C-alpha atoms as a printed R data frame, in Angstrom:
    type eleno elety resid chain resno       x       y       z
1   ATOM     1    CA   MET     A     1  -6.973  18.745   0.314
2   ATOM     2    CA   ILE     A     2  -7.501  15.029   0.609
3   ATOM     3    CA   LYS     A     3 -10.533  14.377   3.231
4   ATOM     4    CA   THR     A     4  -8.577  12.321   5.340
5   ATOM     5    CA   GLU     A     5 -10.982  10.955   8.078
6   ATOM     6    CA   GLU     A     6 -13.930  10.194   5.335
7   ATOM     7    CA   ASN     A     7 -11.068   8.245   3.099
8   ATOM     8    CA   LEU     A     8  -9.264   6.199   6.128
9   ATOM     9    CA   LYS     A     9 -13.170   4.640   7.166
10  ATOM    10    CA   LYS     A    10 -12.654   2.876   3.434
11  ATOM    11    CA   TRP     A    11  -9.519   1.456   4.335
12  ATOM    12    CA   PRO     A    12  -7.875  -1.347   6.881
13  ATOM    13    CA   ARG     A    13  -6.609  -0.301   9.984
14  ATOM    14    CA   THR     A    14  -3.360  -1.602  11.489
15  ATOM    15    CA   SER     A    15  -2.584  -3.091  15.003
16  ATOM    16    CA   LEU     A    16   0.463  -3.917  17.096
17  ATOM    17    CA   SER     A    17   0.150  -7.866  15.893
18  ATOM    18    CA   ASP     A    18   0.570  -6.331  12.230
19  ATOM    19    CA   VAL     A    19   3.829  -4.981  13.055
20  ATOM    20    CA   LYS     A    20   5.505  -6.650  16.212
21  ATOM    21    CA   ASP     A    21   7.772  -8.839  14.241
22  ATOM    22    CA   HIS     A    22   9.071  -6.005  12.168
23  ATOM    23    CA   VAL     A    23  13.142  -6.213  12.205
24  ATOM    24    CA   PRO     A    24  14.928  -2.994  11.605
25  ATOM    25    CA   VAL     A    25  17.609  -2.510   8.694
26  ATOM    26    CA   MET     A    26  21.336  -3.017   9.793
27  ATOM    27    CA   TRP     A    27  20.592  -3.260  13.161
28  ATOM    28    CA   GLU     A    28  23.738  -5.263  14.019
29  ATOM    29    CA   GLU     A    29  25.665  -2.530  12.470
30  ATOM    30    CA   ILE     A    30  24.111   0.069  14.324
31  ATOM    31    CA   LEU     A    31  24.686  -1.484  17.731
32  ATOM    32    CA   ASN     A    32  28.230  -2.110  16.860
33  ATOM    33    CA   ASN     A    33  29.147   1.329  16.115
34  ATOM    34    CA   LEU     A    34  27.152   3.485  19.097
35  ATOM    35    CA   ASN     A    35  29.721   3.064  21.716
36  ATOM    36    CA   LEU     A    36  26.544   2.271  24.191
37  ATOM    37    CA   GLN     A    37  28.432   1.039  27.194
38  ATOM    38    CA   ASN     A    38  29.425   4.591  27.353
39  ATOM    39    CA   THR     A    39  26.177   6.117  26.364
40  ATOM    40    CA   LYS     A    40  23.749   8.212  28.720
41  ATOM    41    CA   ILE     A    41  21.552   9.592  26.682
42  ATOM    42    CA   LEU     A    42  20.509   8.078  23.381
43  ATOM    43    CA   VAL     A    43  18.028   9.683  20.979
44  ATOM    44    CA   ASP     A    44  16.591   7.801  18.253
45  ATOM    45    CA   ALA     A    45  14.888  10.442  15.712
46  ATOM    46    CA   THR     A    46  12.875   8.466  13.628
47  ATOM    47    CA   LEU     A    47  11.768   5.764  16.106
48  ATOM    48    CA   GLY     A    48   9.148   4.465  14.063
49  ATOM    49    CA   LEU     A    49   7.908   0.902  15.044
50  ATOM    50    CA   GLY     A    50  10.778   0.978  17.664
51  ATOM    51    CA   GLY     A    51  12.997  -1.728  16.135
52  ATOM    52    CA   TYR     A    52  16.469  -0.450  17.206
53  ATOM    53    CA   ALA     A    53  14.983   0.141  20.810
54  ATOM    54    CA   ALA     A    54  13.952  -3.273  20.904
55  ATOM    55    CA   LYS     A    55  17.203  -4.656  19.895
56  ATOM    56    CA   ILE     A    56  19.398  -2.101  22.270
57  ATOM    57    CA   LEU     A    57  16.982  -2.454  25.118
58  ATOM    58    CA   GLU     A    58  16.741  -6.091  25.297
59  ATOM    59    CA   ARG     A    59  20.336  -6.862  25.472
60  ATOM    60    CA   ASN     A    60  21.296  -5.313  28.716
61  ATOM    61    CA   ILE     A    61  24.223  -3.366  26.971
62  ATOM    62    CA   PHE     A    62  22.844   0.033  27.811
63  ATOM    63    CA   ASN     A    63  21.882   1.544  31.161
64  ATOM    64    CA   GLY     A    64  21.056   5.143  29.864
65  ATOM    65    CA   LYS     A    65  17.775   6.570  29.047
66  ATOM    66    CA   TYR     A    66  16.527   5.960  25.391
67  ATOM    67    CA   ILE     A    67  14.475   9.062  23.819
68  ATOM    68    CA   GLY     A    68  12.317   7.928  20.884
69  ATOM    69    CA   ILE     A    69  11.003  10.720  18.674
70  ATOM    70    CA   ASP     A    70   8.766  10.396  15.804
71  ATOM    71    CA   LYS     A    71   6.622  12.868  13.542
72  ATOM    72    CA   ASP     A    72   4.135   9.815  12.760
73  ATOM    73    CA   GLU     A    73   2.090  10.051  15.926
74  ATOM    74    CA   GLU     A    74   0.451   6.418  14.752
75  ATOM    75    CA   SER     A    75   3.884   4.825  14.694
76  ATOM    76    CA   LEU     A    76   4.635   6.166  17.932
77  ATOM    77    CA   LYS     A    77   1.400   4.586  19.568
78  ATOM    78    CA   LEU     A    78   2.408   1.274  18.120
79  ATOM    79    CA   SER     A    79   5.944   1.642  19.318
80  ATOM    80    CA   LYS     A    80   4.807   2.271  23.029
81  ATOM    81    CA   GLN     A    81   2.669  -1.057  22.840
82  ATOM    82    CA   ARG     A    82   5.472  -2.950  21.368
83  ATOM    83    CA   LEU     A    83   8.028  -1.617  24.215
84  ATOM    84    CA   SER     A    84   5.781  -1.368  27.126
85  ATOM    85    CA   VAL     A    85   8.013  -3.625  28.806
86  ATOM    86    CA   PHE     A    86  10.753  -1.157  28.668
87  ATOM    87    CA   GLN     A    87   8.549   1.913  29.572
88  ATOM    88    CA   LYS     A    88  11.046   2.666  32.801
89  ATOM    89    CA   ASP     A    89  13.864   3.106  30.372
90  ATOM    90    CA   ILE     A    90  12.438   4.698  27.290
91  ATOM    91    CA   GLU     A    91  10.693   8.413  26.631
92  ATOM    92    CA   PHE     A    92   8.359   8.840  23.785
93  ATOM    93    CA   ILE     A    93   8.159  12.382  22.100
94  ATOM    94    CA   HIS     A    94   5.817  13.256  19.194
95  ATOM    95    CA   GLN     A    95   7.853  15.822  17.219
96  ATOM    96    CA   ASP     A    96   9.619  16.240  13.659
97  ATOM    97    CA   PHE     A    97  13.351  15.920  14.009
98  ATOM    98    CA   ARG     A    98  13.746  19.209  12.745
99  ATOM    99    CA   ASN     A    99  12.755  20.476  15.992
100 ATOM   100    CA   LEU     A   100  15.039  18.152  17.922
101 ATOM   101    CA   ASP     A   101  16.037  21.119  20.022
102 ATOM   102    CA   VAL     A   102  12.598  21.570  21.215
103 ATOM   103    CA   ALA     A   103  11.771  18.018  21.772
104 ATOM   104    CA   LEU     A   104  14.884  17.549  24.143
105 ATOM   105    CA   LYS     A   105  14.571  20.672  25.820
106 ATOM   106    CA   SER     A   106  11.092  19.985  26.581
107 ATOM   107    CA   SER     A   107  12.523  16.886  28.229
108 ATOM   108    CA   GLY     A   108  15.359  18.890  30.138
109 ATOM   109    CA   ILE     A   109  18.256  17.315  28.081
110 ATOM   110    CA   ASP     A   110  21.158  19.648  26.615
111 ATOM   111    CA   ARG     A   111  23.524  16.774  25.923
112 ATOM   112    CA   VAL     A   112  23.324  13.611  23.883
113 ATOM   113    CA   ASP     A   113  25.798  10.642  23.649
114 ATOM   114    CA   GLY     A   114  24.280   9.041  20.599
115 ATOM   115    CA   PHE     A   115  21.959   9.416  17.662
116 ATOM   116    CA   ILE     A   116  20.189   7.123  15.356
117 ATOM   117    CA   PHE     A   117  18.520   8.319  12.262
118 ATOM   118    CA   ASP     A   118  16.846   5.911  10.143
119 ATOM   119    CA   LEU     A   119  15.464   7.901   7.001
120 ATOM   120    CA   GLY     A   120  12.577   7.185   4.680
121 ATOM   121    CA   VAL     A   121   9.327   5.551   4.953
122 ATOM   122    CA   SER     A   122   8.888   3.168   7.963
123 ATOM   123    CA   MET     A   123   7.638   0.097   7.265
124 ATOM   124    CA   TYR     A   124   4.553   0.499   8.935
125 ATOM   125    CA   GLN     A   125   3.796   3.291   6.528
126 ATOM   126    CA   LEU     A   126   4.798   1.241   3.505
127 ATOM   127    CA   THR     A   127   2.948  -1.834   4.364
128 ATOM   128    CA   PHE     A   128  -0.723  -0.634   5.018
129 ATOM   129    CA   SER     A   129  -2.643   0.900   2.379
130 ATOM   130    CA   GLU     A   130  -4.242   3.750   4.405
131 ATOM   131    CA   ARG     A   131  -1.327   5.620   4.567
132 ATOM   132    CA   GLY     A   132  -0.991   6.010   0.880
133 ATOM   133    CA   PHE     A   133   2.654   5.199   0.103
134 ATOM   134    CA   SER     A   134   2.365   2.197  -1.429
135 ATOM   135    CA   PHE     A   135   2.120   1.926  -5.583
136 ATOM   136    CA   LEU     A   136   1.533  -1.868  -4.930
137 ATOM   137    CA   LYS     A   137  -1.968  -1.507  -2.724
138 ATOM   138    CA   GLU     A   138  -4.966   0.754  -3.381
139 ATOM   139    CA   GLY     A   139  -5.147   3.821  -0.829
140 ATOM   140    CA   PRO     A   140  -5.817   7.275  -0.435
141 ATOM   141    CA   LEU     A   141  -3.305   9.414  -2.143
142 ATOM   142    CA   ASP     A   142  -2.095  10.822   1.266
143 ATOM   143    CA   MET     A   143   1.761  10.243   1.933
144 ATOM   144    CA   ARG     A   144   2.081  12.402   4.888
145 ATOM   145    CA   MET     A   145   4.334  11.126   7.670
146 ATOM   146    CA   ASP     A   146   2.643  13.983  10.198
147 ATOM   147    CA   ARG     A   147  -1.315  13.425   9.824
148 ATOM   148    CA   TYR     A   148  -1.364  16.911  11.532
149 ATOM   149    CA   SER     A   149   0.112  18.451   8.173
150 ATOM   150    CA   SER     A   150  -2.153  20.077   5.576
151 ATOM   151    CA   LEU     A   151  -0.370  19.326   2.519
152 ATOM   152    CA   SER     A   152  -0.716  15.548   0.763
153 ATOM   153    CA   ALA     A   153   0.001  14.114  -2.218
154 ATOM   154    CA   TYR     A   154  -3.531  14.114  -3.158
155 ATOM   155    CA   ASP     A   155  -3.047  18.185  -3.092
156 ATOM   156    CA   LEU     A   156   0.223  18.235  -5.353
157 ATOM   157    CA   VAL     A   157  -1.193  15.841  -7.740
158 ATOM   158    CA   ASN     A   158  -4.175  17.724  -8.456
159 ATOM   159    CA   ASN     A   159  -3.214  21.291  -7.993
160 ATOM   160    CA   LEU     A   160   0.348  21.853  -9.350
161 ATOM   161    CA   SER     A   161   0.954  23.005 -12.793
162 ATOM   162    CA   GLU     A   162   2.520  20.531 -15.275
163 ATOM   163    CA   LYS     A   163   5.638  22.479 -14.915
164 ATOM   164    CA   GLU     A   164   5.827  21.951 -11.591
165 ATOM   165    CA   LEU     A   165   4.913  18.155 -11.228
166 ATOM   166    CA   SER     A   166   7.725  17.587 -13.578
167 ATOM   167    CA   TYR     A   167  10.342  19.407 -11.757
168 ATOM   168    CA   ILE     A   168   9.288  17.462  -8.577
169 ATOM   169    CA   LEU     A   169   9.582  14.187 -10.299
170 ATOM   170    CA   ARG     A   170  12.918  15.109 -11.888
171 ATOM   171    CA   GLU     A   171  14.712  16.866  -8.922
172 ATOM   172    CA   PHE     A   172  13.192  14.557  -6.299
173 ATOM   173    CA   GLY     A   173  12.979  11.089  -7.928
174 ATOM   174    CA   GLN     A   174  15.576  11.533 -10.821
175 ATOM   175    CA   GLU     A   175  12.799  10.122 -12.955
176 ATOM   176    CA   ARG     A   176  13.821  10.237 -16.628
177 ATOM   177    CA   PHE     A   177  10.222  10.840 -17.957
178 ATOM   178    CA   HIS     A   178   9.026  13.441 -15.698
179 ATOM   179    CA   LYS     A   179   7.827  15.403 -18.582
180 ATOM   180    CA   ARG     A   180   5.875  12.650 -20.017
181 ATOM   181    CA   ILE     A   181   4.106  11.727 -16.680
182 ATOM   182    CA   ALA     A   182   3.430  15.256 -15.452
183 ATOM   183    CA   GLN     A   183   1.675  15.648 -19.070
184 ATOM   184    CA   LYS     A   184  -0.373  12.555 -18.387
185 ATOM   185    CA   ILE     A   185  -1.208  13.666 -14.930
186 ATOM   186    CA   VAL     A   186  -2.636  16.725 -15.789
187 ATOM   187    CA   MET     A   187  -4.385  15.506 -18.681
188 ATOM   188    CA   GLN     A   188  -6.169  12.652 -16.402
189 ATOM   189    CA   ARG     A   189  -6.970  15.127 -13.381
190 ATOM   190    CA   LYS     A   190  -9.035  17.396 -16.025
191 ATOM   191    CA   LEU     A   191 -11.529  14.138 -16.199
192 ATOM   192    CA   ASN     A   192 -11.580  13.175 -12.639
193 ATOM   193    CA   PRO     A   193  -9.295  14.074  -9.745
194 ATOM   194    CA   ILE     A   194  -6.579  11.524  -8.949
195 ATOM   195    CA   SER     A   195  -7.447  10.323  -5.385
196 ATOM   196    CA   THR     A   196  -5.907   6.891  -5.004
197 ATOM   197    CA   THR     A   197  -2.564   5.571  -5.158
198 ATOM   198    CA   CYS     A   198  -3.365   2.688  -7.750
199 ATOM   199    CA   GLN     A   199  -4.893   5.220  -9.987
200 ATOM   200    CA   LEU     A   200  -1.864   7.376  -9.809
201 ATOM   201    CA   THR     A   201   0.168   4.122 -10.333
202 ATOM   202    CA   ASP     A   202  -1.595   3.250 -13.657
203 ATOM   203    CA   ILE     A   203  -1.280   6.811 -15.012
204 ATOM   204    CA   ILE     A   204   2.524   7.003 -14.527
205 ATOM   205    CA   THR     A   205   2.985   3.370 -15.862
206 ATOM   206    CA   SER     A   206   0.700   4.122 -19.041
207 ATOM   207    CA   SER     A   207   3.136   7.168 -19.517
208 ATOM   208    CA   LEU     A   208   6.301   5.198 -19.826
209 ATOM   209    CA   PRO     A   209   8.048   3.144 -22.644
210 ATOM   210    CA   SER     A   210   6.933  -0.533 -22.690
211 ATOM   211    CA   TYR     A   211  10.941  -1.540 -22.054
212 ATOM   212    CA   ILE     A   212  10.659   0.347 -18.631
213 ATOM   213    CA   LYS     A   213   8.057  -1.584 -17.498
214 ATOM   214    CA   THR     A   214  10.083  -5.053 -17.761
215 ATOM   215    CA   LYS     A   215  12.880  -3.532 -15.266
216 ATOM   216    CA   ALA     A   216  13.362  -4.936 -11.666
217 ATOM   217    CA   ILE     A   217  12.160  -1.613 -10.202
218 ATOM   218    CA   HIS     A   218   8.729  -0.896 -10.246
219 ATOM   219    CA   PRO     A   219   8.068   1.769 -12.742
220 ATOM   220    CA   ALA     A   220   6.412   3.970 -10.546
221 ATOM   221    CA   THR     A   221   9.105   4.112  -7.663
222 ATOM   222    CA   ARG     A   222  10.491   7.134  -8.357
223 ATOM   223    CA   SER     A   223   7.499   9.210  -8.738
224 ATOM   224    CA   PHE     A   224   6.369   8.084  -5.578
225 ATOM   225    CA   GLN     A   225   9.708   8.622  -4.006
226 ATOM   226    CA   ALA     A   226   9.528  12.232  -5.476
227 ATOM   227    CA   LEU     A   227   5.833  12.991  -4.250
228 ATOM   228    CA   ARG     A   228   6.933  11.680  -0.890
229 ATOM   229    CA   ILE     A   229  10.078  13.980  -0.272
230 ATOM   230    CA   ALA     A   230   7.998  17.032  -1.591
231 ATOM   231    CA   VAL     A   231   4.842  16.287   0.623
232 ATOM   232    CA   ASN     A   232   6.876  15.928   3.906
233 ATOM   233    CA   ASN     A   233   9.873  18.492   2.708
234 ATOM   234    CA   GLU     A   234  12.381  15.428   3.780
235 ATOM   235    CA   LEU     A   235  15.271  17.137   2.130
236 ATOM   236    CA   GLU     A   236  15.254  20.634   4.001
237 ATOM   237    CA   VAL     A   237  14.182  18.705   7.203
238 ATOM   238    CA   LEU     A   238  17.056  16.476   7.114
239 ATOM   239    CA   LYS     A   239  19.901  19.175   6.649
240 ATOM   240    CA   GLU     A   240  18.166  21.048   9.732
241 ATOM   241    CA   GLY     A   241  17.629  17.664  11.906
242 ATOM   242    CA   LEU     A   242  21.330  16.814  11.143
243 ATOM   243    CA   ASP     A   243  22.501  20.377  12.026
244 ATOM   244    CA   LYS     A   244  20.963  20.254  15.274
245 ATOM   245    CA   ALA     A   245  21.952  16.558  16.133
246 ATOM   246    CA   ILE     A   246  25.758  17.558  15.834
247 ATOM   247    CA   GLY     A   247  25.361  20.528  18.148
248 ATOM   248    CA   PHE     A   248  23.615  18.438  20.906
249 ATOM   249    CA   LEU     A   249  26.240  15.823  20.648
250 ATOM   250    CA   ASN     A   250  29.038  15.189  23.723
251 ATOM   251    CA   ALA     A   251  32.619  14.675  22.665
252 ATOM   252    CA   GLY     A   252  32.868  10.951  21.843
253 ATOM   253    CA   GLY     A   253  29.467  10.674  21.187
254 ATOM   254    CA   ARG     A   254  28.366   8.919  17.773
255 ATOM   255    CA   ILE     A   255  25.455   9.757  15.188
256 ATOM   256    CA   CYS     A   256  24.446   6.871  13.001
257 ATOM   257    CA   VAL     A   257  22.306   7.613  10.000
258 ATOM   258    CA   ILE     A   258  21.044   5.512   7.363
259 ATOM   259    CA   SER     A   259  19.940   6.887   4.114
260 ATOM   260    CA   PHE     A   260  17.603   4.840   1.410
261 ATOM   261    CA   HIS     A   261  18.616   6.981  -1.864
262 ATOM   262    CA   SER     A   262  21.492   8.981  -3.276
263 ATOM   263    CA   LEU     A   263  19.583  12.396  -2.403
264 ATOM   264    CA   GLU     A   264  19.744  11.521   1.281
265 ATOM   265    CA   ASP     A   265  22.898  10.151   1.287
266 ATOM   266    CA   ARG     A   266  24.295  13.157  -0.318
267 ATOM   267    CA   ILE     A   267  23.097  15.604   2.048
268 ATOM   268    CA   VAL     A   268  24.355  12.950   4.970
269 ATOM   269    CA   LYS     A   269  27.797  13.180   3.326
270 ATOM   270    CA   GLN     A   270  27.992  16.824   2.768
271 ATOM   271    CA   CYS     A   271  26.752  17.653   6.050
272 ATOM   272    CA   PHE     A   272  29.458  15.024   7.994
273 ATOM   273    CA   VAL     A   273  32.039  16.514   5.809
274 ATOM   274    CA   LYS     A   274  31.625  19.927   6.509
275 ATOM   275    CA   ALA     A   275  31.637  19.310  10.272
276 ATOM   276    CA   LYS     A   276  34.665  17.522   9.513
277 ATOM   277    CA   ASN     A   277  36.441  20.352   8.000
278 ATOM   278    CA   GLU     A   278  35.261  22.578  10.664
279 ATOM   279    CA   GLY     A   279  37.051  20.225  13.402
280 ATOM   280    CA   VAL     A   280  33.864  19.200  14.715
281 ATOM   281    CA   LEU     A   281  33.339  15.571  13.683
282 ATOM   282    CA   LYS     A   282  35.625  12.519  13.018
283 ATOM   283    CA   LEU     A   283  34.369  10.042   9.909
284 ATOM   284    CA   ILE     A   284  33.681   6.647  11.843
285 ATOM   285    CA   THR     A   285  32.800   5.515   8.021
286 ATOM   286    CA   PRO     A   286  34.767   7.556   5.211
287 ATOM   287    CA   LYS     A   287  32.611   5.121   3.258
288 ATOM   288    CA   PRO     A   288  28.881   4.238   3.859
289 ATOM   289    CA   LEU     A   289  28.367   0.791   5.162
290 ATOM   290    CA   ILE     A   290  26.123  -1.233   2.983
291 ATOM   291    CA   CYS     A   291  23.809  -4.409   3.850
292 ATOM   292    CA   SER     A   292  25.111  -7.716   3.876
293 ATOM   293    CA   GLU     A   293  24.177 -10.069   1.022
294 ATOM   294    CA   PHE     A   294  22.102 -12.073   3.837
295 ATOM   295    CA   GLU     A   295  20.091  -9.116   4.913
296 ATOM   296    CA   ARG     A   296  19.285  -8.003   1.326
297 ATOM   297    CA   LYS     A   297  17.782 -11.427   0.510
298 ATOM   298    CA   LEU     A   298  15.775 -11.218   3.838
299 ATOM   299    CA   ASN     A   299  14.549  -7.773   3.400
300 ATOM   300    CA   ILE     A   300  14.134  -6.609  -0.150
301 ATOM   301    CA   HIS     A   301  13.683  -3.039   1.450
302 ATOM   302    CA   SER     A   302  17.282  -2.845   2.618
303 ATOM   303    CA   ARG     A   303  18.984  -3.058  -0.688
304 ATOM   304    CA   SER     A   304  19.446   0.317  -0.929
305 ATOM   305    CA   ALA     A   305  20.416   1.507   2.573
306 ATOM   306    CA   LYS     A   306  23.575   3.105   3.443
307 ATOM   307    CA   LEU     A   307  24.938   3.828   6.813
308 ATOM   308    CA   ARG     A   308  27.386   6.536   7.755
309 ATOM   309    CA   VAL     A   309  28.837   7.086  11.187
310 ATOM   310    CA   ALA     A   310  30.534  10.133  12.623
311 ATOM   311    CA   GLU     A   311  31.938  10.775  16.036
312 ATOM   312    CA   LYS     A   312  31.697  14.248  17.783
313 ATOM   313    CA   ILE     A   313  35.532  15.373  18.362
């Protein structure tokens, strides 16, 4: 297991000034699809840095209670600082959204009028090297969204068999060269443990054909995505969280979900369609909304974002 406390002493820490200008993806589309004037309880199941909360609360178009949930305690602390001016309007809960029922019932909430899910890595996690999510910056090979979780990317990379690593890279990253990368990882770790993001990035890159390295997308993107999904059990967590959220929605309440890769979007689509066929949801966006060209130019991370919206019947 990665020795987090020892490793973090090597890396720069994050402050509010580093993240205060963070702008969430597709925030205007979220605001336009939530029916905020008729919403009394709004749950942000992935609060992150509080970007959506800031956009909503500063406009005085929402007079209800905003519930911000996040399993990343560090992100939650930063969002508390950022949103301190709205402290009477928002409640912060440190919890995984797969435990949405536990989080809401602990606050005495049994019905909700709106949900926001912004899936994937937060800008804080991606930007700051101490979290180990980025293949562009040297950091510990961590990738845990919840620091209290015992399993890290270090554990997977250094302990799984070649077959298991290959499976993760193929299934969760849709990586074409999964076998070559897994073989190279196992070969390199026999010499020394793989403990940093840049070490892993170099191994992945050296495993690929030269023409892959000239593509617009970084050659380590899919492998890092796969490991992150595996470390945080993201796909299973998403299924559980969506099912619970739909169960808490009031009639007329809306759920907005932004995904960033096809595996997530497929789960969201299947969940919504299943609920539609059961007469539980109405699809507001039969096809997902995507970012405007202007937003994609401003924020490269928004290029793959898809927003699906549904309403409780």
